[in-house]
C-alpha positions as a Markdown table, in Angstrom:
| # | Residue | x | y | z |
|---|---|---|---|---|
| 1 | Met | 34.5 | 11.6 | 2.3 |
| 2 | Ile | 32.2 | 13.0 | -0.3 |
| 3 | Gly | 31.5 | 9.5 | -1.6 |
| 4 | Arg | 30.4 | 8.4 | 1.9 |
| 5 | Ile | 28.1 | 11.4 | 2.1 |
| 6 | Leu | 26.5 | 10.6 | -1.2 |
| 7 | Val | 26.0 | 7.0 | -0.3 |
| 8 | Ala | 24.4 | 8.0 | 3.0 |
| 9 | Leu | 22.2 | 10.5 | 1.2 |
| 10 | Ala | 21.1 | 7.9 | -1.3 |
| 11 | Phe | 20.1 | 5.5 | 1.5 |
| 12 | Ala | 18.2 | 8.3 | 3.3 |
| 13 | Leu | 16.3 | 9.2 | 0.1 |
| 14 | Ala | 15.5 | 5.5 | -0.6 |
| 15 | Ala | 14.2 | 5.0 | 3.0 |
| 16 | Ala | 12.1 | 8.2 | 2.8 |
| 17 | Thr | 10.5 | 7.4 | -0.6 |
| 18 | Pro | 6.9 | 6.4 | 0.2 |
| 19 | Gly | 5.8 | 3.1 | -1.3 |
| 20 | Val | 8.4 | 2.7 | -4.0 |
| 21 | Ala | 6.8 | 0.5 | -6.7 |
| 22 | Ala | 9.6 | -1.2 | -8.7 |
| 23 | Ser | 7.9 | -3.7 | -11.0 |
| 24 | Pro | 5.0 | -3.0 | -13.4 |
| 25 | Gln | 2.7 | -5.1 | -11.2 |
| 26 | Gln | 3.7 | -3.0 | -8.1 |
| 27 | Gln | 3.2 | 0.2 | -10.1 |
| 28 | Arg | -0.3 | -0.9 | -11.2 |
| 29 | Gly | -1.1 | -1.8 | -7.6 |
| 30 | Lys | 0.1 | 1.6 | -6.4 |
| 31 | Thr | -2.0 | 3.3 | -9.1 |
| 32 | Phe | -5.0 | 1.3 | -8.0 |
| 33 | Ala | -4.5 | 2.3 | -4.4 |
| 34 | Leu | -4.0 | 5.9 | -5.2 |
| 35 | Asn | -7.2 | 6.0 | -7.4 |
| 36 | Asn | -9.4 | 3.9 | -5.2 |
| 37 | Cys | -8.2 | 3.9 | -1.6 |
| 38 | Ala | -6.2 | 7.1 | -0.9 |
| 39 | Arg | -9.3 | 9.2 | -0.3 |
| 40 | Cys | -9.5 | 7.4 | 3.1 |
| 41 | His | -6.3 | 5.4 | 3.6 |
| 42 | Ser | -2.7 | 6.4 | 3.6 |
| 43 | Val | -1.2 | 4.3 | 0.8 |
| 44 | Asp | 2.4 | 5.3 | 1.4 |
| 45 | Arg | 5.0 | 4.8 | 4.1 |
| 46 | Val | 4.7 | 8.1 | 5.9 |
| 47 | Ser | 1.5 | 10.1 | 5.7 |
| 48 | Pro | -1.5 | 9.7 | 8.0 |
| 49 | Ser | -4.7 | 8.4 | 6.6 |
| 50 | Pro | -7.1 | 11.2 | 5.6 |
| 51 | Leu | -9.9 | 9.3 | 7.4 |
| 52 | Lys | -8.6 | 8.7 | 10.9 |
| 53 | Ile | -10.4 | 5.4 | 11.4 |
| 54 | Ala | -9.0 | 4.0 | 8.1 |
| 55 | Pro | -5.7 | 2.1 | 8.8 |
| 56 | Pro | -2.7 | 3.1 | 6.8 |
| 57 | Phe | -1.8 | 0.5 | 4.2 |
| 58 | Arg | 1.8 | 0.3 | 5.7 |
| 59 | Ile | 0.4 | -1.4 | 8.8 |
| 60 | Leu | -1.9 | -3.9 | 7.2 |
| 61 | His | 0.8 | -6.6 | 7.3 |
| 62 | Lys | 1.0 | -6.2 | 11.1 |
| 63 | Arg | -2.7 | -7.0 | 11.3 |
| 64 | Tyr | -3.0 | -9.7 | 8.6 |
| 65 | Pro | -0.6 | -11.7 | 6.5 |
| 66 | Ile | -0.9 | -9.9 | 3.1 |
| 67 | Glu | -1.6 | -13.1 | 1.3 |
| 68 | Thr | -4.8 | -13.7 | 3.3 |
| 69 | Ile | -6.2 | -10.4 | 2.2 |
| 70 | Ala | -6.5 | -11.8 | -1.4 |
| 71 | Glu | -9.6 | -13.9 | -0.6 |
| 72 | Ala | -11.4 | -11.0 | 1.0 |
| 73 | Leu | -10.6 | -8.8 | -2.0 |
| 74 | Ala | -11.9 | -11.5 | -4.4 |
| 75 | Glu | -15.1 | -12.3 | -2.6 |
| 76 | Gly | -15.9 | -8.7 | -1.9 |
| 77 | Met | -14.8 | -6.7 | 1.0 |
| 78 | Tyr | -17.9 | -5.6 | 2.9 |
| 79 | Thr | -16.3 | -4.8 | 6.2 |
| 80 | Gly | -13.4 | -2.8 | 7.3 |
| 81 | His | -14.0 | 0.5 | 8.9 |
| 82 | Pro | -17.7 | 1.6 | 9.2 |
| 83 | Thr | -17.7 | 4.0 | 6.3 |
| 84 | Met | -15.7 | 1.8 | 3.9 |
| 85 | Pro | -17.6 | 1.1 | 0.7 |
| 86 | Ala | -18.2 | -2.5 | -0.4 |
| 87 | Phe | -16.0 | -3.5 | -3.4 |
| 88 | Gln | -14.8 | -6.6 | -5.3 |
| 89 | Leu | -11.5 | -6.8 | -7.3 |
| 90 | Glu | -10.6 | -8.8 | -10.4 |
| 91 | Pro | -7.8 | -11.4 | -10.0 |
| 92 | Asp | -5.3 | -9.2 | -11.8 |
| 93 | Gln | -6.1 | -6.2 | -9.6 |
| 94 | Ile | -5.7 | -8.3 | -6.5 |
| 95 | Gly | -2.3 | -9.5 | -7.5 |
| 96 | Asp | -1.2 | -5.9 | -8.4 |
| 97 | Leu | -2.5 | -4.5 | -5.1 |
| 98 | Leu | -0.9 | -7.3 | -3.0 |
| 99 | Ala | 2.4 | -6.8 | -4.8 |
| 100 | Tyr | 2.2 | -3.1 | -3.9 |
| 101 | Leu | 1.2 | -3.7 | -0.3 |
| 102 | Lys | 4.3 | -5.9 | 0.1 |
| 103 | Thr | 6.5 | -2.9 | -0.8 |
| 104 | Leu | 5.1 | -1.1 | 2.3 |
| 105 | Glu | 6.1 | -3.8 | 4.8 |
């Protein structure tokens, strides 16, 4: 009985953990998102975006296949929500961020 309770608790904690980044690449992507995006976007699985018009990262895969975002990140993202700053990522940053975004699907 106690074993089942512990297993259930472990699953509940795993499901509630926002944006678990397991690999070094995913961790770098999460760090990038926290440092560069979290001021406006929710970058985890549960919290609302601080800026209401900025979509939470956890829903981006419902709007766009994550792989297609790579080109926009490489060329420079100049659109998004109206107050989003323009930015351009380096190839390694793109891979890291996409790896993290996939953990939020």
